Residue, then its C-alpha position, 0 to 999 in steps of 0.5 A: m666641789a666646783p671652785r668658787d670662781d670669784s673667779p623661799a623654799f623649804p628643805p627636804t623633810a628628811p636630810s640624807p644620812s650624810t648631812e647628819d652631825p657625827p656622834p660626840p667623841t668619847g674620852s677614848d677617842p684618838p686625837h683625830e678621826p681618820e681622814p674622810a673619803a672625798e665622797v660627793v655630797p649632793l647639791v640642793m638646787e633652790p627650787s623657786g626658779c631663780g636657782y641657788n646651789y647649796i648643801l644641807d647640813g642638817d637644818f643648816v644651809q652650807p656653801f655648795d663647795f663644802h665637803l660635809p664629811s670633812v666638816h663633820a670630822l673637824r667638829a669631832s676632832l679639832t680642839l681650840g686652845r689659847s693660841d687660837v683666834v677665830i674670826a666668826t662672821y655671817p658672810k659679807c659682814g667684814t670678814t677679810w677686813m677683820q682677818q687683815l686687822v688680826l693678822l697685823l696685830l699678831r705680826g706687826a704693822d710692818a709685816p710684808p703684804f700677805a693674803p688674809m684669806r689664806e693666812a687666816p684660813w676658813l676652816e671648813v673650806s680648807a678641809s673641804s679643798a684638801a678632800t676634793h682637790a678643788a681650788a679655793s681661797s683658803p689653802p687646802l689643809s686636811v683635817g689631820q693637818i689642821v688639828a696638828r697645826t692648831h696644836a703646834e701653834a701653842q709652841s710658836g705663837r698665836h694663829a688666826w682662823k675663820t668660820h661663817a658657822a652658826v654657833r650650833k655648827v662651829p667646826w671644833r669640839g665642844g662649841v663656844a663653851a669649850a673654846a672659852a674654857a681653853a682660853a681661845r679668843l673669838v671675834v664676831v663681826s656683825r653688820n646691818p642686814k640690808d647692806t649685808a644682803v646687797s653685798m651677798f647678792h653681788h657676791t653670789v652673782n659673781i660666782p657662777p657655781f652658785g647657779f643663781r639666775g635671778g635678780w635682786d628681788d629674787f635674792a632678797r626673798l631667799f635672804l629673808a627666808g634664810r635660804v642662802e649660805s649660813s642660813s638665816f642672818w637673824e638666827w645666826h646673830r641671835e645665836w652668836w649674841a647669846a654666846a657673846q653674852e655668856h662668854r664675855d671674856a672669850v667673845l668680842w663683838v664688833r660692828f662693821e659700822e663701828m669699824k668704818a667710824d672708828l677703825v683706830g678704836v676697833v684696833r685697840r679693842v681687838a688688841e686688848h681682847l687678844q691681850l696684846e700690848r701695842s703702842e699708839e703708833e703701832v695701832r695707827k699704822i695697823a689701822a692705816r693698812c686696814g683702810f679700804d683703799a690700802m687693802k684693795s691696793e694690796a689685793e690688786a697687786r697680789d692678784s696680779k702676780a698670782g694671775e701671771n703665775g696661773g694661781y687662784v684669784k678671787k675676783g671682785h672681793f673688794r666691791s665698795g665697803t660702804v654703809g647704807g649702800y642698800r638704799s640704791v637698790m632696796s624698795a620701801e616694802t623690802e626694807a620694811l620686811f628686813d626692819a621687822k626682823t631686825e627689830e625683833l633681834a634688837a628687842l633681845g639686846c642685839d641691835l643691828r639697825d643702821 
């Protein structure tokens, strides 16, 4: 598993056995499975010529640094409860922004500065990093540690997690229905696909282990074909939209553009969803600490200190945080291809148009 130095093709007709989901657990299963061995899962190199490393998890494109046995063990053994808050996003849709917001709601607006990507761990990356001992932006936590930590939080308070998984690949037992039945809370952040794709392009270029050698037009073709991490943007959102409609009490849907337009209002909505009473003063203080400039300043101070101490630094994570930036790079022809897919999704009620 190469560290993320932040420092359309078709999948093979039959994925290798290691990419198959584990069988569902039975009632006699132990609390969690034995820790998976740190075996190497072969990377797939996107064959169109521009490169793009990923791992196939059945029919789903996972990041190159996932350790699939650990991811599958999470699906088989992790159960969520009322103490858990899961932030679910397609990559580059405002994940870190929502992590900061949720953690400040849980800890208070005057909480000391923290690293949101570490304090609201990416479940699959934490488990993968623990198995492979590779550097990552999420802390290394074995499957057993994650399971124990989740259960322990019920004694001490709430805890936040993150995933980029599609509904059918969420890293816990029983899917969204089980999370809803257990009174866990999920927050989905969506963003218009054109800004998402441009942000994801820069993200990919900045991480050498992706192996991407192309330009924007090459990446746009991969994105439209769903041959990037987390697979198809539109299918991902279709699945989560359906889950949000079915489990309205458990799943809150927030748009990136809404956060840009009315961050104070979004803080209020998330607080209500998490059943947290917060004063208007507290809400506004949290919104101030969730502003782009404030978060970037905290991140730069944190990264500077980490770099001095030889720690892991995720470079270039805060790029621009704008709405409509795609217009400077996207041709009319490419924009029309994006819009056609987005219109199909809007017909189902999930409107991600900018």
